[in-house]
C-alpha positions as CSV (number, residue, x, y, z in Angstrom):
1,M,-12.9,15.4,-18.4
2,I,-16.0,13.4,-18.2
3,N,-18.5,16.0,-18.2
4,A,-22.5,15.5,-17.2
5,P,-25.1,16.0,-20.0
6,L,-26.9,19.5,-19.8
7,S,-30.2,17.6,-20.1
8,T,-29.2,16.2,-17.0
9,A,-27.2,18.1,-14.9
10,S,-29.8,19.8,-12.3
11,Q,-31.4,15.7,-12.0
12,P,-29.7,14.0,-9.0
13,L,-27.5,11.5,-9.3
14,R,-28.6,8.4,-8.8
15,I,-26.4,6.1,-6.9
16,G,-26.6,2.0,-6.7
17,L,-24.3,1.2,-3.5
18,A,-22.7,-2.4,-4.1
19,G,-21.2,-3.8,-0.9
20,L,-22.3,-3.0,2.6
21,G,-20.4,-4.0,5.6
22,T,-18.3,-1.4,7.2
23,V,-17.4,1.0,4.3
24,G,-20.7,1.4,2.7
25,A,-22.4,1.6,5.9
26,S,-20.2,4.8,6.7
27,V,-21.0,6.3,2.8
28,L,-24.9,5.9,3.1
29,R,-24.5,7.9,5.9
30,I,-22.2,10.9,4.9
31,L,-23.9,11.2,1.7
32,R,-27.6,11.4,3.6
33,R,-25.9,14.2,6.5
34,Q,-23.9,16.1,4.1
35,E,-26.9,15.7,1.9
36,N,-27.8,19.5,1.5
37,A,-24.0,20.9,1.8
38,L,-23.3,18.2,-1.2
39,A,-26.4,19.4,-3.7
40,A,-24.7,22.8,-2.9
41,R,-21.3,22.0,-3.6
42,C,-22.0,19.6,-7.4
43,G,-24.9,21.9,-8.3
44,R,-27.2,18.3,-8.3
45,A,-28.4,16.2,-5.1
46,I,-26.9,13.2,-5.0
47,R,-29.3,10.2,-4.0
48,V,-28.6,6.2,-3.5
49,T,-31.7,5.0,-5.1
50,A,-30.2,1.4,-4.8
51,V,-28.4,-1.5,-3.0
52,S,-27.3,-4.9,-3.5
53,A,-25.2,-6.8,-0.6
54,R,-25.7,-10.5,0.3
55,D,-27.9,-10.3,3.7
56,R,-30.4,-8.4,3.8
57,T,-31.8,-9.8,7.8
58,R,-28.4,-7.9,8.4
59,D,-28.6,-4.8,10.8
60,R,-26.5,-2.2,9.2
61,G,-27.4,-0.1,11.4
62,V,-28.5,2.3,8.5
63,D,-31.8,2.7,7.2
64,L,-32.6,1.0,4.2
65,A,-36.1,1.8,3.7
66,G,-37.2,3.2,0.5
67,L,-34.0,1.6,-1.4
68,T,-34.3,-1.1,-3.8
69,W,-32.8,-4.3,-3.2
70,F,-30.7,-6.4,-5.6
71,D,-29.3,-9.6,-4.5
72,D,-26.2,-9.9,-7.5
73,P,-24.8,-6.3,-8.0
74,V,-24.4,-7.5,-11.9
75,A,-28.0,-6.4,-11.5
76,L,-27.6,-3.4,-9.8
77,A,-25.1,-2.4,-12.1
78,K,-27.1,-2.6,-15.1
79,S,-30.7,-1.2,-13.8
80,S,-32.1,1.8,-14.9
81,E,-32.7,3.2,-11.3
82,I,-28.8,4.0,-10.9
83,D,-27.0,6.4,-13.1
84,C,-22.9,5.3,-10.5
85,L,-22.1,2.2,-9.6
86,V,-20.7,2.4,-6.3
87,E,-18.7,-0.5,-5.7
88,L,-17.8,-1.9,-2.6
89,V,-18.0,-5.7,-3.0
90,G,-14.4,-6.5,-3.0
91,G,-11.5,-9.2,-5.1
92,S,-10.1,-8.8,-8.1
93,D,-12.6,-10.9,-9.8
94,G,-15.4,-12.6,-9.4
95,P,-19.3,-10.2,-8.6
96,A,-17.2,-6.8,-8.3
97,K,-15.0,-7.3,-12.0
98,A,-18.5,-8.3,-13.4
99,A,-20.0,-5.8,-11.6
100,V,-17.8,-2.9,-12.6
101,E,-17.6,-4.2,-16.1
102,A,-21.5,-4.0,-16.9
103,A,-21.5,-0.9,-15.2
104,L,-19.5,1.0,-17.1
105,A,-20.5,-1.2,-20.8
106,S,-23.9,0.2,-19.9
107,G,-22.6,3.6,-19.8
108,K,-22.9,4.4,-15.3
109,S,-19.8,6.4,-14.1
110,V,-18.2,3.5,-11.7
111,V,-17.2,4.5,-8.0
112,T,-14.7,2.0,-6.5
113,A,-12.4,1.3,-3.3
114,N,-11.0,-2.0,-5.1
115,K,-7.5,-1.9,-5.3
116,A,-7.0,-5.7,-6.3
117,L,-9.6,-5.0,-8.8
118,L,-7.6,-1.9,-10.3
119,A,-4.2,-4.0,-9.9
120,H,-5.6,-6.7,-12.1
121,H,-7.6,-5.2,-14.4
122,G,-6.9,-1.3,-13.7
123,V,-5.7,-0.5,-17.8
124,A,-9.1,-2.7,-19.1
125,L,-11.3,-0.7,-17.2
126,A,-10.4,2.7,-17.9
127,T,-10.2,1.7,-21.6
128,L,-14.1,0.7,-21.1
129,A,-14.6,3.9,-19.1
130,E,-13.1,6.0,-22.4
131,E,-14.8,4.1,-25.0
132,Q,-18.2,4.6,-23.2
133,G,-17.3,8.3,-21.9
134,V,-17.7,7.5,-18.1
135,A,-15.4,8.3,-14.9
136,L,-13.9,5.1,-13.5
137,A,-13.1,6.8,-9.9
138,F,-11.1,4.7,-7.2
139,E,-9.4,7.3,-4.7
140,A,-10.3,5.3,-1.4
141,S,-8.3,2.8,-3.5
142,S,-5.1,3.4,-2.4
143,A,-4.8,4.5,0.9
144,G,-8.0,4.8,2.5
145,G,-9.0,8.7,3.4
146,I,-5.5,10.6,2.1
147,P,-6.0,12.4,-1.5
148,V,-3.0,10.4,-2.8
149,V,-4.5,9.7,-6.3
150,K,-5.9,13.4,-6.5
151,T,-2.4,14.8,-5.6
152,L,-0.6,12.6,-8.0
153,R,-3.3,13.2,-10.7
154,E,-4.0,16.6,-10.4
155,A,-2.5,18.6,-7.9
156,L,1.1,17.7,-9.3
157,S,0.6,17.6,-12.9
158,G,3.4,20.1,-13.3
159,N,6.0,18.3,-11.8
160,N,8.1,15.6,-12.6
161,V,7.8,12.7,-10.1
162,T,11.7,10.9,-9.4
163,R,9.9,8.8,-5.6
164,L,7.3,7.7,-4.2
165,Y,7.5,6.0,-1.2
166,G,4.7,5.2,1.5
167,I,3.5,3.5,4.7
168,L,0.2,2.0,2.7
169,N,-0.8,-0.3,5.8
170,G,-2.1,-0.5,8.7
171,T,-2.0,-3.2,10.0
172,C,2.2,-4.3,9.1
173,N,2.7,-0.3,11.2
174,Y,0.4,-1.0,13.8
175,I,2.6,-4.7,14.8
176,L,5.8,-2.4,14.1
177,S,5.0,0.7,15.9
178,R,3.9,-1.8,19.0
179,M,7.1,-4.3,19.0
180,E,9.1,-0.7,18.9
181,I,8.1,0.1,21.4
182,E,6.7,-2.4,24.4
183,G,9.9,-5.0,22.5
184,L,6.8,-7.9,21.8
185,T,7.4,-10.7,19.0
186,F,5.7,-10.5,15.7
187,E,3.3,-13.7,17.0
188,A,2.2,-11.2,20.2
189,C,1.3,-8.3,18.2
190,L,-0.1,-10.3,15.1
191,A,-2.6,-11.6,17.7
192,D,-3.1,-8.8,19.2
193,A,-4.0,-6.7,16.1
194,Q,-6.6,-9.6,15.2
195,R,-8.4,-8.5,19.0
196,L,-8.9,-5.8,18.4
197,G,-9.7,-6.0,14.4
198,Y,-6.8,-4.6,12.8
199,A,-5.9,-7.9,11.4
200,E,-7.6,-10.5,9.8
201,A,-8.1,-13.9,10.5
202,D,-5.8,-15.2,7.4
203,P,-3.6,-12.1,7.8
204,T,-1.0,-13.1,5.3
205,F,-2.4,-10.7,2.7
206,D,-1.6,-8.2,5.1
207,V,2.1,-8.9,6.9
208,E,3.7,-10.9,3.8
209,G,3.0,-7.1,1.8
210,Y,0.6,-8.2,-1.0
211,D,-2.0,-5.3,0.2
212,T,0.7,-2.2,-0.1
213,A,2.3,-4.2,-3.5
214,H,-1.7,-3.7,-4.5
215,K,-2.1,-0.3,-4.1
216,L,2.0,0.3,-4.9
217,A,1.1,-0.8,-8.5
218,I,-2.2,1.8,-9.0
219,L,-0.1,4.7,-7.3
220,T,3.0,3.7,-9.3
221,S,0.9,4.1,-12.8
222,L,-0.3,7.3,-11.2
223,A,2.9,8.5,-10.9
224,F,4.9,8.1,-13.9
225,G,2.2,7.6,-16.5
226,T,2.5,4.2,-16.8
227,K,0.9,1.0,-17.4
228,I,-0.5,-0.6,-14.2
229,D,2.3,-3.9,-13.5
230,A,1.5,-5.1,-10.4
231,E,3.5,-8.4,-11.2
232,A,6.7,-6.7,-11.7
233,I,6.6,-5.5,-8.1
234,H,9.1,-8.0,-5.7
235,V,7.2,-8.3,-2.4
236,E,7.9,-9.2,0.8
237,G,6.7,-9.3,4.1
238,I,7.7,-8.6,8.0
239,S,7.0,-12.0,10.1
240,S,10.4,-12.6,9.8
241,I,11.2,-9.1,11.6
242,A,12.7,-9.7,15.3
243,P,12.6,-7.8,18.3
244,L,16.6,-7.1,18.0
245,D,16.0,-5.4,14.5
246,L,13.5,-2.8,16.7
247,K,16.1,-2.7,18.8
248,M,19.1,-1.9,17.0
249,A,17.5,-0.2,14.5
250,D,16.5,2.1,16.6
251,E,20.5,2.6,18.4
252,L,21.7,3.1,14.8
253,G,18.7,6.6,14.5
254,Y,17.1,3.8,12.2
255,R,12.9,3.1,12.4
256,I,12.2,-0.6,10.9
257,K,8.8,-0.2,8.5
258,L,7.2,-2.2,5.7
259,L,7.0,0.2,2.2
260,G,6.0,0.3,-0.7
261,V,8.9,2.3,-3.5
262,A,8.9,2.8,-6.7
263,E,11.2,4.9,-8.4
264,R,12.4,5.6,-11.4
265,T,16.0,4.4,-11.9
266,K,18.6,4.6,-14.6
267,T,17.5,0.9,-15.7
268,G,13.8,1.4,-15.5
269,I,11.1,1.4,-13.2
270,E,11.5,-0.1,-9.8
271,Q,8.9,-1.1,-7.6
272,R,8.9,-3.2,-4.2
273,V,7.4,-3.7,-0.8
274,H,9.8,-4.9,2.1
275,P,10.4,-4.1,5.8
276,T,13.1,-0.8,5.0
277,M,15.3,0.8,7.3
278,V,14.6,5.1,7.7
279,P,16.4,7.4,9.2
280,K,14.1,8.6,12.3
281,S,14.6,11.9,11.4
282,S,12.5,11.3,8.5
283,A,8.4,12.4,7.9
284,I,7.3,8.9,7.3
285,A,9.3,7.3,10.5
286,Q,7.3,9.5,13.0
287,V,4.3,7.4,11.4
288,M,3.2,5.3,14.0
289,G,0.2,2.6,14.9
290,V,-2.1,2.4,12.2
291,T,-2.0,5.4,10.1
292,N,-0.7,5.7,6.7
293,A,2.1,8.3,4.4
294,V,2.6,8.5,1.4
295,T,6.1,10.5,0.6
296,I,6.5,12.0,-2.6
297,D,10.1,13.1,-4.5
298,A,9.1,15.5,-7.3
299,D,11.7,18.1,-9.1
300,A,9.2,21.5,-8.6
301,V,7.7,20.5,-4.9
302,R,10.8,18.3,-4.1
303,E,9.4,16.1,-0.9
304,I,5.7,16.4,0.2
305,T,4.2,14.1,2.7
306,L,0.6,13.2,3.2
307,V,0.4,11.6,6.6
308,G,-4.1,10.6,7.6
309,P,-6.4,6.9,8.2
310,G,-5.7,4.3,5.6
311,A,-7.9,2.4,6.5
312,G,-11.5,1.9,8.6
313,G,-15.4,3.2,7.3
314,D,-15.6,6.8,7.9
315,P,-11.9,7.6,6.8
316,T,-12.3,5.1,3.8
317,A,-16.3,6.4,2.9
318,S,-14.7,10.2,3.1
319,A,-12.5,9.6,0.2
320,V,-15.4,7.5,-2.4
321,V,-17.4,10.5,-1.4
322,A,-14.7,13.0,-2.3
323,D,-15.0,10.8,-6.1
324,I,-19.4,10.9,-5.8
325,A,-19.3,14.6,-5.8
326,D,-16.7,14.3,-9.3
327,V,-19.0,12.5,-10.6
328,A,-21.7,14.7,-10.1
329,R,-19.6,17.8,-10.9
330,G,-19.2,16.2,-14.2
331,T,-15.6,17.0,-13.1
332,A,-14.0,13.1,-12.9
333,G,-10.5,13.3,-14.8
334,L,-9.5,9.9,-16.9
335,P,-8.9,7.1,-14.6
336,F,-4.9,7.3,-15.1
337,G,-4.5,11.3,-15.8
338,L,-3.6,10.1,-19.5
339,P,-5.8,8.6,-21.9
340,V,-4.6,5.0,-21.7
341,A,-3.6,4.8,-25.8
342,R,-0.7,7.0,-24.1
343,L,0.8,5.2,-20.7
344,E,4.0,4.0,-21.2
345,T,4.4,-0.4,-20.9
346,P,7.0,0.1,-18.1
347,T,10.7,-0.9,-19.0
348,R,11.1,-3.4,-15.2
349,A,14.1,-2.5,-12.7
350,P,15.5,-5.8,-11.9
351,M,15.5,-6.4,-8.4
352,Q,18.6,-7.8,-9.0
353,R,20.3,-3.6,-9.5
354,H,18.4,-2.2,-6.7
355,E,21.2,-0.1,-5.2
356,G,21.5,1.0,-2.1
357,G,22.5,0.3,2.3
358,Y,21.7,-2.9,3.8
359,Y,21.4,-4.0,6.9
360,V,22.8,-7.5,7.4
361,R,22.3,-9.4,10.8
362,L,24.3,-12.5,10.9
363,A,24.2,-15.4,14.1
364,V,27.6,-16.0,13.6
365,L,28.6,-19.1,15.5
366,D,31.4,-18.2,18.6
367,H,34.4,-19.5,16.8
368,P,37.8,-18.6,15.2
369,G,38.1,-16.5,12.3
370,A,34.5,-16.0,11.8
371,A,33.7,-12.5,11.6
372,A,37.3,-11.9,9.8
373,A,36.0,-15.2,6.9
374,I,33.0,-12.7,6.9
375,A,34.4,-9.3,6.4
376,T,36.8,-10.8,3.6
377,R,33.6,-12.6,1.6
378,M,32.3,-9.0,2.0
379,A,35.6,-7.3,0.1
380,E,35.0,-10.0,-2.7
381,A,32.4,-8.7,-3.7
382,D,32.8,-4.8,-2.7
383,I,31.5,-4.1,-0.5
384,S,32.9,-1.3,2.2
385,L,31.0,-1.6,5.7
386,E,29.4,1.8,7.2
387,S,29.6,-0.5,10.6
388,I,29.5,-3.2,12.3
389,V,28.0,-3.9,15.9
390,Q,28.6,-7.5,17.5
391,R,25.4,-8.0,20.8
392,R,26.8,-10.9,22.7
393,S,22.8,-12.7,23.5
394,E,21.7,-12.1,26.7
395,S,20.2,-16.1,27.2
396,A,24.6,-16.9,25.8
397,A,25.4,-14.3,28.7
398,A,23.9,-15.9,31.9
399,R,24.9,-19.6,30.7
400,D,28.8,-18.2,30.3
401,P,29.9,-14.7,32.0
402,S,33.5,-15.8,30.7
403,G,32.0,-15.0,26.9
404,R,32.9,-18.3,25.7
405,S,29.9,-19.9,25.7
406,G,29.9,-21.2,21.7
407,A,26.5,-20.4,21.2
408,P,25.5,-18.0,17.8
409,V,26.9,-14.5,18.5
410,P,24.3,-11.6,16.7
411,V,26.5,-9.7,14.6
412,V,24.7,-6.6,12.3
413,L,26.6,-5.3,9.4
414,I,25.7,-1.8,7.5
415,T,26.8,-1.3,4.3
416,Y,27.5,2.0,2.1
417,A,25.5,2.0,-0.6
418,T,25.7,-1.5,-3.0
419,S,23.7,-4.0,-5.2
420,E,21.1,-6.0,-4.8
421,S,23.2,-8.8,-6.6
422,A,26.2,-8.0,-4.2
423,I,24.6,-8.3,-1.3
424,R,23.3,-11.7,-2.6
425,A,26.2,-13.6,-3.4
426,A,28.4,-11.8,-0.7
427,L,26.2,-13.7,1.9
428,E,25.6,-17.2,-0.4
429,K,29.2,-17.8,-0.1
430,V,29.0,-16.9,3.8
431,S,26.4,-19.2,4.3
432,A,28.3,-22.0,2.2
433,D,31.8,-21.5,4.4
434,G,29.5,-22.6,7.6
435,H,29.7,-19.4,9.8
436,I,26.3,-18.8,10.8
437,A,23.7,-20.4,12.4
438,E,20.9,-19.5,10.6
439,P,19.6,-17.0,7.1
440,P,20.8,-13.9,7.4
441,Q,18.6,-11.4,8.3
442,V,18.2,-8.4,5.5
443,I,16.7,-5.2,5.2
444,R,17.2,-1.9,2.9
445,I,17.6,1.1,4.4
446,E,15.9,4.0,2.1
447,R,17.8,7.5,2.0
448,E,15.8,10.6,2.5
């Protein structure tokens, strides 16, 4: 626990706010709106005294009169006018990293929502915070307004977590929800998400899974008491998902979600981000639109699911303000729940050794023996098939109602539990045999 010195506990906590975008402006508004309530709850006032942003002239909808302006966030971090730096600049390096390091080195606590910074430098920054006896708090970094960091670090400290998985990117969940409900293509839903402001002009970071991976790296450390190992995460995005995949998932009793999954296995800590088939009966399957959710499996509580807004000005600012309040009280704990020296170096579980069920969609060439040859390849790899579903494309049927068009036929295989290496090896042979017209679509199935 980081305790406020007795001589200053009754003095206001002076905040330096670096970054005045949507979240930064919301933080300022909440602190002002809740000023009296926060002072009563924390035993001291909380006041923003200085700010830093790139453009002084921009209208942010908040009154900045009376606040000291710094063009350089590092200068703000070093200023004697603040006790705590709130970093909302973003980015894994550059000004954000320099400002956080400067604040910690000068004995100031830091609150940040910067997932990329923590995923790449979290252990080093936590070490610096420990050495200086100050707080490094980051509730807003992993699931916006959902209090999953505090849940893992504090509320579940008496549990042994075995698995954690969740919807950690609202953009991807919005796109997949629209595709499922309206039968739209990925490209059409992405364009709409960009128009509504849910997706960036360059959406790669979101839709290819990297945003989810940064958040998962942080949560994995908290869940398993390990050092952050972002490089170990297997990452796939949602750009290859087709309307047919969502339709087939629905018929088979599943929904497709982009999940971040961390699990303790017999070979080590498995971390993966990819489109996933989840049973419709599961709590996480009910989460639609831009909403986020995290499910935690642990020995005492068994399973809990936290659901809420994962992004946006007010939800993210809510988490930031909660961390500021902990700093004001002097109750902010160790960043990762353990001293850095006691964080384990995780043993990486290779993705090739992942075991589970698989959905495989093949565009099978319509000629004799193709289906039998594919089944043979699966049997050679000791892969048992739970079901086989064949769907003749509507366009092919329209051209030739007799069913002899010769066009590729969509064939979906659902496997029983097998290994990643086995399914990949079998599909390599299927491709080499020349029975399919395009690369296979492979989606993992996550058990409840």
